[in-house]
mmCIF file of the N, C-alpha and C atoms, coordinates in Angstrom:
data_MODEL
# 
_entry.id   MODEL 
# 
loop_
_atom_site.group_PDB 
_atom_site.id 
_atom_site.type_symbol 
_atom_site.label_atom_id 
_atom_site.label_alt_id 
_atom_site.label_comp_id 
_atom_site.label_asym_id 
_atom_site.label_entity_id 
_atom_site.label_seq_id 
_atom_site.pdbx_PDB_ins_code 
_atom_site.Cartn_x 
_atom_site.Cartn_y 
_atom_site.Cartn_z 
_atom_site.occupancy 
_atom_site.B_iso_or_equiv 
_atom_site.pdbx_formal_charge 
_atom_site.auth_seq_id 
_atom_site.auth_comp_id 
_atom_site.auth_asym_id 
_atom_site.auth_atom_id 
_atom_site.pdbx_PDB_model_num 
ATOM 1   N N  . MET A 1 1  ? 168.172 -10.393 66.274 1.00 0.00 ? 1  MET A N  1 
ATOM 2   C CA . MET A 1 1  ? 167.428 -10.518 67.501 1.00 0.00 ? 1  MET A CA 1 
ATOM 3   C C  . MET A 1 1  ? 167.274 -9.119  68.096 1.00 0.00 ? 1  MET A C  1 
ATOM 4   N N  . LEU A 1 2  ? 166.077 -8.758  68.428 1.00 0.00 ? 2  LEU A N  1 
ATOM 5   C CA . LEU A 1 2  ? 165.817 -7.462  69.041 1.00 0.00 ? 2  LEU A CA 1 
ATOM 6   C C  . LEU A 1 2  ? 165.648 -7.643  70.536 1.00 0.00 ? 2  LEU A C  1 
ATOM 7   N N  . GLY A 1 3  ? 165.918 -6.617  71.274 1.00 0.00 ? 3  GLY A N  1 
ATOM 8   C CA . GLY A 1 3  ? 165.778 -6.717  72.717 1.00 0.00 ? 3  GLY A CA 1 
ATOM 9   C C  . GLY A 1 3  ? 166.071 -5.397  73.371 1.00 0.00 ? 3  GLY A C  1 
ATOM 10  N N  . ARG A 1 4  ? 166.143 -5.446  74.686 1.00 0.00 ? 4  ARG A N  1 
ATOM 11  C CA . ARG A 1 4  ? 166.453 -4.249  75.453 1.00 0.00 ? 4  ARG A CA 1 
ATOM 12  C C  . ARG A 1 4  ? 167.292 -4.644  76.655 1.00 0.00 ? 4  ARG A C  1 
ATOM 13  N N  . GLU A 1 5  ? 167.992 -3.692  77.191 1.00 0.00 ? 5  GLU A N  1 
ATOM 14  C CA . GLU A 1 5  ? 168.805 -3.926  78.377 1.00 0.00 ? 5  GLU A CA 1 
ATOM 15  C C  . GLU A 1 5  ? 167.886 -4.028  79.574 1.00 0.00 ? 5  GLU A C  1 
ATOM 16  N N  . VAL A 1 6  ? 167.994 -5.120  80.336 1.00 0.00 ? 6  VAL A N  1 
ATOM 17  C CA . VAL A 1 6  ? 167.123 -5.291  81.493 1.00 0.00 ? 6  VAL A CA 1 
ATOM 18  C C  . VAL A 1 6  ? 167.857 -5.100  82.816 1.00 0.00 ? 6  VAL A C  1 
ATOM 19  N N  . LYS A 1 7  ? 169.163 -5.337  82.841 1.00 0.00 ? 7  LYS A N  1 
ATOM 20  C CA . LYS A 1 7  ? 169.948 -5.154  84.070 1.00 0.00 ? 7  LYS A CA 1 
ATOM 21  C C  . LYS A 1 7  ? 171.394 -4.852  83.723 1.00 0.00 ? 7  LYS A C  1 
ATOM 22  N N  . VAL A 1 8  ? 172.031 -4.101  84.583 1.00 0.00 ? 8  VAL A N  1 
ATOM 23  C CA . VAL A 1 8  ? 173.477 -3.914  84.530 1.00 0.00 ? 8  VAL A CA 1 
ATOM 24  C C  . VAL A 1 8  ? 174.007 -4.463  85.843 1.00 0.00 ? 8  VAL A C  1 
ATOM 25  N N  . LEU A 1 9  ? 174.810 -5.514  85.774 1.00 0.00 ? 9  LEU A N  1 
ATOM 26  C CA . LEU A 1 9  ? 175.293 -6.153  86.997 1.00 0.00 ? 9  LEU A CA 1 
ATOM 27  C C  . LEU A 1 9  ? 176.490 -5.422  87.586 1.00 0.00 ? 9  LEU A C  1 
ATOM 28  N N  . VAL A 1 10 ? 177.449 -5.078  86.753 1.00 0.00 ? 10 VAL A N  1 
ATOM 29  C CA . VAL A 1 10 ? 178.653 -4.397  87.222 1.00 0.00 ? 10 VAL A CA 1 
ATOM 30  C C  . VAL A 1 10 ? 179.027 -3.345  86.188 1.00 0.00 ? 10 VAL A C  1 
ATOM 31  N N  . ASP A 1 11 ? 179.286 -2.141  86.639 1.00 0.00 ? 11 ASP A N  1 
ATOM 32  C CA . ASP A 1 11 ? 179.730 -1.071  85.751 1.00 0.00 ? 11 ASP A CA 1 
ATOM 33  C C  . ASP A 1 11 ? 180.760 -0.240  86.503 1.00 0.00 ? 11 ASP A C  1 
ATOM 34  N N  . GLU A 1 12 ? 181.936 -0.826  86.674 1.00 0.00 ? 12 GLU A N  1 
ATOM 35  C CA . GLU A 1 12 ? 182.993 -0.150  87.423 1.00 0.00 ? 12 GLU A CA 1 
ATOM 36  C C  . GLU A 1 12 ? 184.344 -0.676  86.974 1.00 0.00 ? 12 GLU A C  1 
ATOM 37  N N  . ASP A 1 13 ? 185.386 0.084   87.244 1.00 0.00 ? 13 ASP A N  1 
ATOM 38  C CA . ASP A 1 13 ? 186.743 -0.364  86.963 1.00 0.00 ? 13 ASP A CA 1 
ATOM 39  C C  . ASP A 1 13 ? 187.165 -1.338  88.052 1.00 0.00 ? 13 ASP A C  1 
ATOM 40  N N  . ALA A 1 14 ? 187.932 -2.356  87.659 1.00 0.00 ? 14 ALA A N  1 
ATOM 41  C CA . ALA A 1 14 ? 188.413 -3.342  88.626 1.00 0.00 ? 14 ALA A CA 1 
ATOM 42  C C  . ALA A 1 14 ? 189.775 -3.848  88.178 1.00 0.00 ? 14 ALA A C  1 
ATOM 43  N N  . ALA A 1 15 ? 190.567 -4.247  89.140 1.00 0.00 ? 15 ALA A N  1 
ATOM 44  C CA . ALA A 1 15 ? 191.870 -4.833  88.842 1.00 0.00 ? 15 ALA A CA 1 
ATOM 45  C C  . ALA A 1 15 ? 191.668 -6.207  88.203 1.00 0.00 ? 15 ALA A C  1 
ATOM 46  N N  . ALA A 1 16 ? 192.661 -6.657  87.461 1.00 0.00 ? 16 ALA A N  1 
ATOM 47  C CA . ALA A 1 16 ? 192.602 -7.981  86.856 1.00 0.00 ? 16 ALA A CA 1 
ATOM 48  C C  . ALA A 1 16 ? 192.416 -9.021  87.947 1.00 0.00 ? 16 ALA A C  1 
ATOM 49  N N  . GLY A 1 17 ? 191.594 -10.021 87.696 1.00 0.00 ? 17 GLY A N  1 
ATOM 50  C CA . GLY A 1 17 ? 191.354 -11.066 88.679 1.00 0.00 ? 17 GLY A CA 1 
ATOM 51  C C  . GLY A 1 17 ? 190.091 -11.834 88.353 1.00 0.00 ? 17 GLY A C  1 
ATOM 52  N N  . VAL A 1 18 ? 189.632 -12.599 89.309 1.00 0.00 ? 18 VAL A N  1 
ATOM 53  C CA . VAL A 1 18 ? 188.424 -13.401 89.149 1.00 0.00 ? 18 VAL A CA 1 
ATOM 54  C C  . VAL A 1 18 ? 187.323 -12.768 89.986 1.00 0.00 ? 18 VAL A C  1 
ATOM 55  N N  . TYR A 1 19 ? 186.175 -12.541 89.378 1.00 0.00 ? 19 TYR A N  1 
ATOM 56  C CA . TYR A 1 19 ? 185.049 -11.904 90.056 1.00 0.00 ? 19 TYR A CA 1 
ATOM 57  C C  . TYR A 1 19 ? 183.784 -12.694 89.797 1.00 0.00 ? 19 TYR A C  1 
ATOM 58  N N  . ARG A 1 20 ? 182.812 -12.538 90.670 1.00 0.00 ? 20 ARG A N  1 
ATOM 59  C CA . ARG A 1 20 ? 181.491 -13.139 90.492 1.00 0.00 ? 20 ARG A CA 1 
ATOM 60  C C  . ARG A 1 20 ? 180.438 -12.058 90.643 1.00 0.00 ? 20 ARG A C  1 
ATOM 61  N N  . ALA A 1 21 ? 179.373 -12.217 89.882 1.00 0.00 ? 21 ALA A N  1 
ATOM 62  C CA . ALA A 1 21 ? 178.234 -11.304 89.992 1.00 0.00 ? 21 ALA A CA 1 
ATOM 63  C C  . ALA A 1 21 ? 176.973 -12.145 89.993 1.00 0.00 ? 21 ALA A C  1 
ATOM 64  N N  . ARG A 1 22 ? 176.079 -11.881 90.917 1.00 0.00 ? 22 ARG A N  1 
ATOM 65  C CA . ARG A 1 22 ? 174.814 -12.618 90.988 1.00 0.00 ? 22 ARG A CA 1 
ATOM 66  C C  . ARG A 1 22 ? 173.751 -11.907 90.166 1.00 0.00 ? 22 ARG A C  1 
ATOM 67  N N  . VAL A 1 23 ? 172.971 -12.717 89.467 1.00 0.00 ? 23 VAL A N  1 
ATOM 68  C CA . VAL A 1 23 ? 171.858 -12.189 88.692 1.00 0.00 ? 23 VAL A CA 1 
ATOM 69  C C  . VAL A 1 23 ? 170.595 -12.422 89.499 1.00 0.00 ? 23 VAL A C  1 
ATOM 70  N N  . GLY A 1 24 ? 169.979 -11.361 89.991 1.00 0.00 ? 24 GLY A N  1 
ATOM 71  C CA . GLY A 1 24 ? 168.705 -11.490 90.686 1.00 0.00 ? 24 GLY A CA 1 
ATOM 72  C C  . GLY A 1 24 ? 167.604 -11.649 89.649 1.00 0.00 ? 24 GLY A C  1 
ATOM 73  N N  . ALA A 1 25 ? 166.886 -12.749 89.702 1.00 0.00 ? 25 ALA A N  1 
ATOM 74  C CA . ALA A 1 25 ? 165.862 -13.032 88.696 1.00 0.00 ? 25 ALA A CA 1 
ATOM 75  C C  . ALA A 1 25 ? 164.524 -12.372 89.018 1.00 0.00 ? 25 ALA A C  1 
ATOM 76  N N  . ASP A 1 26 ? 164.455 -11.639 90.126 1.00 0.00 ? 26 ASP A N  1 
ATOM 77  C CA . ASP A 1 26 ? 163.217 -10.937 90.461 1.00 0.00 ? 26 ASP A CA 1 
ATOM 78  C C  . ASP A 1 26 ? 162.886 -9.952  89.352 1.00 0.00 ? 26 ASP A C  1 
ATOM 79  N N  . GLY A 1 27 ? 161.673 -9.989  88.898 1.00 0.00 ? 27 GLY A N  1 
ATOM 80  C CA . GLY A 1 27 ? 161.238 -9.067  87.859 1.00 0.00 ? 27 GLY A CA 1 
ATOM 81  C C  . GLY A 1 27 ? 161.564 -9.524  86.446 1.00 0.00 ? 27 GLY A C  1 
ATOM 82  N N  . LEU A 1 28 ? 162.219 -10.683 86.309 1.00 0.00 ? 28 LEU A N  1 
ATOM 83  C CA . LEU A 1 28 ? 162.521 -11.216 84.985 1.00 0.00 ? 28 LEU A CA 1 
ATOM 84  C C  . LEU A 1 28 ? 161.622 -12.418 84.708 1.00 0.00 ? 28 LEU A C  1 
ATOM 85  N N  . ALA A 1 29 ? 161.093 -12.483 83.511 1.00 0.00 ? 29 ALA A N  1 
ATOM 86  C CA . ALA A 1 29 ? 160.262 -13.615 83.110 1.00 0.00 ? 29 ALA A CA 1 
ATOM 87  C C  . ALA A 1 29 ? 161.152 -14.753 82.622 1.00 0.00 ? 29 ALA A C  1 
ATOM 88  N N  . SER A 1 30 ? 160.612 -15.970 82.624 1.00 0.00 ? 30 SER A N  1 
ATOM 89  C CA . SER A 1 30 ? 161.332 -17.100 82.036 1.00 0.00 ? 30 SER A CA 1 
ATOM 90  C C  . SER A 1 30 ? 161.612 -16.787 80.579 1.00 0.00 ? 30 SER A C  1 
ATOM 91  N N  . GLY A 1 31 ? 162.760 -17.205 80.106 1.00 0.00 ? 31 GLY A N  1 
ATOM 92  C CA . GLY A 1 31 ? 163.092 -16.956 78.712 1.00 0.00 ? 31 GLY A CA 1 
ATOM 93  C C  . GLY A 1 31 ? 164.586 -17.031 78.477 1.00 0.00 ? 31 GLY A C  1 
ATOM 94  N N  . VAL A 1 32 ? 164.994 -16.621 77.301 1.00 0.00 ? 32 VAL A N  1 
ATOM 95  C CA . VAL A 1 32 ? 166.395 -16.620 76.915 1.00 0.00 ? 32 VAL A CA 1 
ATOM 96  C C  . VAL A 1 32 ? 166.902 -15.180 76.980 1.00 0.00 ? 32 VAL A C  1 
ATOM 97  N N  . TYR A 1 33 ? 168.001 -14.991 77.678 1.00 0.00 ? 33 TYR A N  1 
ATOM 98  C CA . TYR A 1 33 ? 168.613 -13.679 77.831 1.00 0.00 ? 33 TYR A CA 1 
ATOM 99  C C  . TYR A 1 33 ? 170.040 -13.751 77.324 1.00 0.00 ? 33 TYR A C  1 
ATOM 100 N N  . LEU A 1 34 ? 170.532 -12.648 76.808 1.00 0.00 ? 34 LEU A N  1 
ATOM 101 C CA . LEU A 1 34 ? 171.923 -12.538 76.394 1.00 0.00 ? 34 LEU A CA 1 
ATOM 102 C C  . LEU A 1 34 ? 172.649 -11.670 77.402 1.00 0.00 ? 34 LEU A C  1 
ATOM 103 N N  . TYR A 1 35 ? 173.862 -12.076 77.744 1.00 0.00 ? 35 TYR A N  1 
ATOM 104 C CA . TYR A 1 35 ? 174.666 -11.218 78.614 1.00 0.00 ? 35 TYR A CA 1 
ATOM 105 C C  . TYR A 1 35 ? 176.015 -11.008 77.954 1.00 0.00 ? 35 TYR A C  1 
ATOM 106 N N  . ARG A 1 36 ? 176.599 -9.859  78.258 1.00 0.00 ? 36 ARG A N  1 
ATOM 107 C CA . ARG A 1 36 ? 177.844 -9.476  77.600 1.00 0.00 ? 36 ARG A CA 1 
ATOM 108 C C  . ARG A 1 36 ? 178.868 -9.028  78.633 1.00 0.00 ? 36 ARG A C  1 
ATOM 109 N N  . LEU A 1 37 ? 180.109 -9.451  78.410 1.00 0.00 ? 37 LEU A N  1 
ATOM 110 C CA . LEU A 1 37 ? 181.256 -9.030  79.206 1.00 0.00 ? 37 LEU A CA 1 
ATOM 111 C C  . LEU A 1 37 ? 182.113 -8.152  78.309 1.00 0.00 ? 37 LEU A C  1 
ATOM 112 N N  . ASN A 1 38 ? 182.349 -6.934  78.739 1.00 0.00 ? 38 ASN A N  1 
ATOM 113 C CA . ASN A 1 38 ? 183.219 -6.015  78.009 1.00 0.00 ? 38 ASN A CA 1 
ATOM 114 C C  . ASN A 1 38 ? 184.434 -5.714  78.870 1.00 0.00 ? 38 ASN A C  1 
ATOM 115 N N  . VAL A 1 39 ? 185.610 -5.848  78.292 1.00 0.00 ? 39 VAL A N  1 
ATOM 116 C CA . VAL A 1 39 ? 186.849 -5.516  78.988 1.00 0.00 ? 39 VAL A CA 1 
ATOM 117 C C  . VAL A 1 39 ? 187.528 -4.423  78.194 1.00 0.00 ? 39 VAL A C  1 
ATOM 118 N N  . ARG A 1 40 ? 187.807 -3.325  78.875 1.00 0.00 ? 40 ARG A N  1 
ATOM 119 C CA . ARG A 1 40 ? 188.473 -2.185  78.245 1.00 0.00 ? 40 ARG A CA 1 
ATOM 120 C C  . ARG A 1 40 ? 189.834 -1.994  78.897 1.00 0.00 ? 40 ARG A C  1 
ATOM 121 N N  . PRO A 1 41 ? 190.828 -1.640  78.118 1.00 0.00 ? 41 PRO A N  1 
ATOM 122 C CA . PRO A 1 41 ? 192.127 -1.337  78.727 1.00 0.00 ? 41 PRO A CA 1 
ATOM 123 C C  . PRO A 1 41 ? 192.016 -0.077  79.570 1.00 0.00 ? 41 PRO A C  1 
ATOM 124 N N  . GLY A 1 42 ? 192.843 0.026   80.561 1.00 0.00 ? 42 GLY A N  1 
ATOM 125 C CA . GLY A 1 42 ? 192.804 1.219   81.398 1.00 0.00 ? 42 GLY A CA 1 
ATOM 126 C C  . GLY A 1 42 ? 193.743 1.096   82.561 1.00 0.00 ? 42 GLY A C  1 
ATOM 127 N N  . ASN A 1 43 ? 193.342 1.678   83.671 1.00 0.00 ? 43 ASN A N  1 
ATOM 128 C CA . ASN A 1 43 ? 194.184 1.710   84.861 1.00 0.00 ? 43 ASN A CA 1 
ATOM 129 C C  . ASN A 1 43 ? 193.881 0.561   85.807 1.00 0.00 ? 43 ASN A C  1 
ATOM 130 N N  . ALA A 1 44 ? 193.379 -0.533  85.329 1.00 0.00 ? 44 ALA A N  1 
ATOM 131 C CA . ALA A 1 44 ? 193.025 -1.650  86.206 1.00 0.00 ? 44 ALA A CA 1 
ATOM 132 C C  . ALA A 1 44 ? 194.228 -2.076  87.019 1.00 0.00 ? 44 ALA A C  1 
ATOM 133 N N  . GLY A 1 45 ? 194.050 -2.058  88.322 1.00 0.00 ? 45 GLY A N  1 
ATOM 134 C CA . GLY A 1 45 ? 195.085 -2.513  89.227 1.00 0.00 ? 45 GLY A CA 1 
ATOM 135 C C  . GLY A 1 45 ? 196.119 -1.460  89.560 1.00 0.00 ? 45 GLY A C  1 
ATOM 136 N N  . GLY A 1 46 ? 196.023 -0.290  88.980 1.00 0.00 ? 46 GLY A N  1 
ATOM 137 C CA . GLY A 1 46 ? 197.012 0.743   89.245 1.00 0.00 ? 46 GLY A CA 1 
ATOM 138 C C  . GLY A 1 46 ? 196.381 1.959   89.865 1.00 0.00 ? 46 GLY A C  1 
ATOM 139 N N  . ALA A 1 47 ? 197.220 2.843   90.308 1.00 0.00 ? 47 ALA A N  1 
ATOM 140 C CA . ALA A 1 47 ? 196.725 4.091   90.866 1.00 0.00 ? 47 ALA A CA 1 
ATOM 141 C C  . ALA A 1 47 ? 196.234 4.976   89.721 1.00 0.00 ? 47 ALA A C  1 
ATOM 142 N N  . PRO A 1 48 ? 195.334 5.894   90.000 1.00 0.00 ? 48 PRO A N  1 
ATOM 143 C CA . PRO A 1 48 ? 194.866 6.796   88.949 1.00 0.00 ? 48 PRO A CA 1 
ATOM 144 C C  . PRO A 1 48 ? 196.043 7.489   88.271 1.00 0.00 ? 48 PRO A C  1 
ATOM 145 N N  . GLY A 1 49 ? 196.033 7.445   86.939 1.00 0.00 ? 49 GLY A N  1 
ATOM 146 C CA . GLY A 1 49 ? 197.102 8.074   86.189 1.00 0.00 ? 49 GLY A CA 1 
ATOM 147 C C  . GLY A 1 49 ? 198.241 7.143   85.832 1.00 0.00 ? 49 GLY A C  1 
ATOM 148 N N  . SER A 1 50 ? 198.300 5.961   86.480 1.00 0.00 ? 50 SER A N  1 
ATOM 149 C CA . SER A 1 50 ? 199.374 5.032   86.148 1.00 0.00 ? 50 SER A CA 1 
ATOM 150 C C  . SER A 1 50 ? 198.949 4.143   84.996 1.00 0.00 ? 50 SER A C  1 
ATOM 151 N N  . PRO A 1 51 ? 199.879 3.677   84.191 1.00 0.00 ? 51 PRO A N  1 
ATOM 152 C CA . PRO A 1 51 ? 199.494 2.835   83.055 1.00 0.00 ? 51 PRO A CA 1 
ATOM 153 C C  . PRO A 1 51 ? 198.974 1.489   83.528 1.00 0.00 ? 51 PRO A C  1 
ATOM 154 N N  . GLY A 1 52 ? 197.918 1.005   82.889 1.00 0.00 ? 52 GLY A N  1 
ATOM 155 C CA . GLY A 1 52 ? 197.364 -0.301  83.221 1.00 0.00 ? 52 GLY A CA 1 
ATOM 156 C C  . GLY A 1 52 ? 198.028 -1.377  82.406 1.00 0.00 ? 52 GLY A C  1 
ATOM 157 N N  . SER A 1 53 ? 197.723 -2.614  82.732 1.00 0.00 ? 53 SER A N  1 
ATOM 158 C CA . SER A 1 53 ? 198.345 -3.715  82.015 1.00 0.00 ? 53 SER A CA 1 
ATOM 159 C C  . SER A 1 53 ? 197.669 -3.986  80.696 1.00 0.00 ? 53 SER A C  1 
ATOM 160 N N  . GLY A 1 54 ? 196.375 -3.605  80.535 1.00 0.00 ? 54 GLY A N  1 
ATOM 161 C CA . GLY A 1 54 ? 195.654 -3.910  79.321 1.00 0.00 ? 54 GLY A CA 1 
ATOM 162 C C  . GLY A 1 54 ? 195.222 -5.355  79.254 1.00 0.00 ? 54 GLY A C  1 
ATOM 163 N N  . SER A 1 55 ? 195.506 -6.121  80.295 1.00 0.00 ? 55 SER A N  1 
ATOM 164 C CA . SER A 1 55 ? 195.174 -7.545  80.300 1.00 0.00 ? 55 SER A CA 1 
ATOM 165 C C  . SER A 1 55 ? 193.747 -7.761  80.739 1.00 0.00 ? 55 SER A C  1 
ATOM 166 N N  . ALA A 1 56 ? 193.108 -8.773  80.169 1.00 0.00 ? 56 ALA A N  1 
ATOM 167 C CA . ALA A 1 56 ? 191.737 -9.104  80.537 1.00 0.00 ? 56 ALA A CA 1 
ATOM 168 C C  . ALA A 1 56 ? 191.703 -10.155 81.630 1.00 0.00 ? 56 ALA A C  1 
ATOM 169 N N  . GLY A 1 57 ? 192.845 -10.523 82.183 1.00 0.00 ? 57 GLY A N  1 
ATOM 170 C CA . GLY A 1 57 ? 192.871 -11.528 83.230 1.00 0.00 ? 57 GLY A CA 1 
ATOM 171 C C  . GLY A 1 57 ? 192.990 -12.915 82.643 1.00 0.00 ? 57 GLY A C  1 
ATOM 172 N N  . SER A 1 58 ? 192.995 -13.934 83.523 1.00 0.00 ? 58 SER A N  1 
ATOM 173 C CA . SER A 1 58 ? 193.129 -15.294 83.033 1.00 0.00 ? 58 SER A CA 1 
ATOM 174 C C  . SER A 1 58 ? 191.884 -15.704 82.274 1.00 0.00 ? 58 SER A C  1 
ATOM 175 N N  . GLY A 1 59 ? 192.083 -16.511 81.263 1.00 0.00 ? 59 GLY A N  1 
ATOM 176 C CA . GLY A 1 59 ? 190.958 -16.964 80.462 1.00 0.00 ? 59 GLY A CA 1 
ATOM 177 C C  . GLY A 1 59 ? 190.597 -16.008 79.352 1.00 0.00 ? 59 GLY A C  1 
ATOM 178 N N  . SER A 1 60 ? 191.373 -14.961 79.156 1.00 0.00 ? 60 SER A N  1 
ATOM 179 C CA . SER A 1 60 ? 191.081 -13.984 78.108 1.00 0.00 ? 60 SER A CA 1 
ATOM 180 C C  . SER A 1 60 ? 191.312 -14.601 76.747 1.00 0.00 ? 60 SER A C  1 
ATOM 181 N N  . ALA A 1 61 ? 190.388 -14.327 75.844 1.00 0.00 ? 61 ALA A N  1 
ATOM 182 C CA . ALA A 1 61 ? 190.531 -14.825 74.485 1.00 0.00 ? 61 ALA A CA 1 
ATOM 183 C C  . ALA A 1 61 ? 190.837 -13.687 73.527 1.00 0.00 ? 61 ALA A C  1 
ATOM 184 N N  . GLY A 1 62 ? 191.236 -12.537 74.058 1.00 0.00 ? 62 GLY A N  1 
ATOM 185 C CA . GLY A 1 62 ? 191.541 -11.390 73.219 1.00 0.00 ? 62 GLY A CA 1 
ATOM 186 C C  . GLY A 1 62 ? 192.847 -11.600 72.492 1.00 0.00 ? 62 GLY A C  1 
ATOM 187 N N  . SER A 1 63 ? 193.266 -10.592 71.738 1.00 0.00 ? 63 SER A N  1 
ATOM 188 C CA . SER A 1 63 ? 194.493 -10.711 70.958 1.00 0.00 ? 63 SER A CA 1 
ATOM 189 C C  . SER A 1 63 ? 195.727 -10.697 71.837 1.00 0.00 ? 63 SER A C  1 
ATOM 190 N N  . GLY A 1 64 ? 195.592 -10.249 73.077 1.00 0.00 ? 64 GLY A N  1 
ATOM 191 C CA . GLY A 1 64 ? 196.713 -10.237 73.995 1.00 0.00 ? 64 GLY A CA 1 
ATOM 192 C C  . GLY A 1 64 ? 197.556 -8.978  73.899 1.00 0.00 ? 64 GLY A C  1 
ATOM 193 N N  . SER A 1 65 ? 197.292 -8.120  72.931 1.00 0.00 ? 65 SER A N  1 
ATOM 194 C CA . SER A 1 65 ? 198.076 -6.908  72.801 1.00 0.00 ? 65 SER A CA 1 
ATOM 195 C C  . SER A 1 65 ? 197.592 -5.863  73.799 1.00 0.00 ? 65 SER A C  1 
ATOM 196 N N  . VAL A 1 66 ? 198.517 -5.093  74.315 1.00 0.00 ? 66 VAL A N  1 
ATOM 197 C CA . VAL A 1 66 ? 198.173 -4.048  75.266 1.00 0.00 ? 66 VAL A CA 1 
ATOM 198 C C  . VAL A 1 66 ? 197.306 -3.020  74.551 1.00 0.00 ? 66 VAL A C  1 
ATOM 199 N N  . GLY A 1 67 ? 196.219 -2.609  75.192 1.00 0.00 ? 67 GLY A N  1 
ATOM 200 C CA . GLY A 1 67 ? 195.352 -1.608  74.617 1.00 0.00 ? 67 GLY A CA 1 
ATOM 201 C C  . GLY A 1 67 ? 194.201 -2.175  73.817 1.00 0.00 ? 67 GLY A C  1 
ATOM 202 N N  . SER A 1 68 ? 194.118 -3.501  73.693 1.00 0.00 ? 68 SER A N  1 
ATOM 203 C CA . SER A 1 68 ? 193.019 -4.077  72.924 1.00 0.00 ? 68 SER A CA 1 
ATOM 204 C C  . SER A 1 68 ? 191.791 -4.254  73.812 1.00 0.00 ? 68 SER A C  1 
ATOM 205 N N  . GLU A 1 69 ? 190.619 -4.195  73.191 1.00 0.00 ? 69 GLU A N  1 
ATOM 206 C CA . GLU A 1 69 ? 189.366 -4.410  73.912 1.00 0.00 ? 69 GLU A CA 1 
ATOM 207 C C  . GLU A 1 69 ? 188.905 -5.837  73.680 1.00 0.00 ? 69 GLU A C  1 
ATOM 208 N N  . TYR A 1 70 ? 188.084 -6.347  74.581 1.00 0.00 ? 70 TYR A N  1 
ATOM 209 C CA . TYR A 1 70 ? 187.583 -7.710  74.490 1.00 0.00 ? 70 TYR A CA 1 
ATOM 210 C C  . TYR A 1 70 ? 186.106 -7.694  74.843 1.00 0.00 ? 70 TYR A C  1 
ATOM 211 N N  . SER A 1 71 ? 185.304 -8.428  74.089 1.00 0.00 ? 71 SER A N  1 
ATOM 212 C CA . SER A 1 71 ? 183.874 -8.521  74.357 1.00 0.00 ? 71 SER A CA 1 
ATOM 213 C C  . SER A 1 71 ? 183.430 -9.959  74.153 1.00 0.00 ? 71 SER A C  1 
ATOM 214 N N  . LEU A 1 72 ? 182.604 -10.456 75.051 1.00 0.00 ? 72 LEU A N  1 
ATOM 215 C CA . LEU A 1 72 ? 182.099 -11.821 74.985 1.00 0.00 ? 72 LEU A CA 1 
ATOM 216 C C  . LEU A 1 72 ? 180.604 -11.781 75.256 1.00 0.00 ? 72 LEU A C  1 
ATOM 217 N N  . THR A 1 73 ? 179.801 -12.370 74.374 1.00 0.00 ? 73 THR A N  1 
ATOM 218 C CA . THR A 1 73 ? 178.356 -12.437 74.570 1.00 0.00 ? 73 THR A CA 1 
ATOM 219 C C  . THR A 1 73 ? 177.941 -13.898 74.686 1.00 0.00 ? 73 THR A C  1 
ATOM 220 N N  . LYS A 1 74 ? 177.156 -14.207 75.710 1.00 0.00 ? 74 LYS A N  1 
ATOM 221 C CA . LYS A 1 74 ? 176.673 -15.567 75.942 1.00 0.00 ? 74 LYS A CA 1 
ATOM 222 C C  . LYS A 1 74 ? 175.183 -15.543 76.202 1.00 0.00 ? 74 LYS A C  1 
ATOM 223 N N  . ARG A 1 75 ? 174.602 -16.727 76.214 1.00 0.00 ? 75 ARG A N  1 
ATOM 224 C CA . ARG A 1 75 ? 173.176 -16.911 76.389 1.00 0.00 ? 75 ARG A CA 1 
ATOM 225 C C  . ARG A 1 75 ? 172.890 -17.451 77.793 1.00 0.00 ? 75 ARG A C  1 
ATOM 226 N N  . LEU A 1 76 ? 171.823 -16.985 78.395 1.00 0.00 ? 76 LEU A N  1 
ATOM 227 C CA . LEU A 1 76 ? 171.372 -17.461 79.702 1.00 0.00 ? 76 LEU A CA 1 
ATOM 228 C C  . LEU A 1 76 ? 169.908 -17.875 79.553 1.00 0.00 ? 76 LEU A C  1 
ATOM 229 N N  . VAL A 1 77 ? 169.610 -19.116 79.899 1.00 0.00 ? 77 VAL A N  1 
ATOM 230 C CA . VAL A 1 77 ? 168.223 -19.585 79.849 1.00 0.00 ? 77 VAL A CA 1 
ATOM 231 C C  . VAL A 1 77 ? 167.691 -19.553 81.272 1.00 0.00 ? 77 VAL A C  1 
ATOM 232 N N  . LEU A 1 78 ? 166.636 -18.774 81.480 1.00 0.00 ? 78 LEU A N  1 
ATOM 233 C CA . LEU A 1 78 ? 166.038 -18.627 82.803 1.00 0.00 ? 78 LEU A CA 1 
ATOM 234 C C  . LEU A 1 78 ? 164.699 -19.368 82.822 1.00 0.00 ? 78 LEU A C  1 
ATOM 235 N N  . ILE A 1 79 ? 164.607 -20.334 83.721 1.00 0.00 ? 79 ILE A N  1 
ATOM 236 C CA . ILE A 1 79 ? 163.371 -21.101 83.887 1.00 0.00 ? 79 ILE A CA 1 
ATOM 237 C C  . ILE A 1 79 ? 162.930 -20.944 85.326 1.00 0.00 ? 79 ILE A C  1 
ATOM 238 N N  . LYS A 1 80 ? 161.742 -20.413 85.502 1.00 0.00 ? 80 LYS A N  1 
ATOM 239 C CA . LYS A 1 80 ? 161.193 -20.216 86.861 1.00 0.00 ? 80 LYS A CA 1 
ATOM 240 C C  . LYS A 1 80 ? 160.194 -21.288 87.186 1.00 0.00 ? 80 LYS A C  1 
# 
C-alpha cells in the first residue's frame, strides 16, 4: 500500500499513562487511513537525565523488556 503522511497528532515525550488525541478531519477526504503508535524507551516520567521505565503503559503488547520499542498500526475509516 502506498501513501503519504497527512497529519502528525502528537510528537512529544510523555510519561506513561492514558492519553487521547483528536483527529481533525478538516482537509481529509473520505477513505481509509492508517495510523501508527510508536513507543520508544526514554526518560518518560522522569527528570531529564534520569533513567526511564521503558514501559509502554497499560495495554502494551511489547516484549515487556526495558529498552524495547513498540509500534502498532491500525486502520481508520473516515466517512463524511
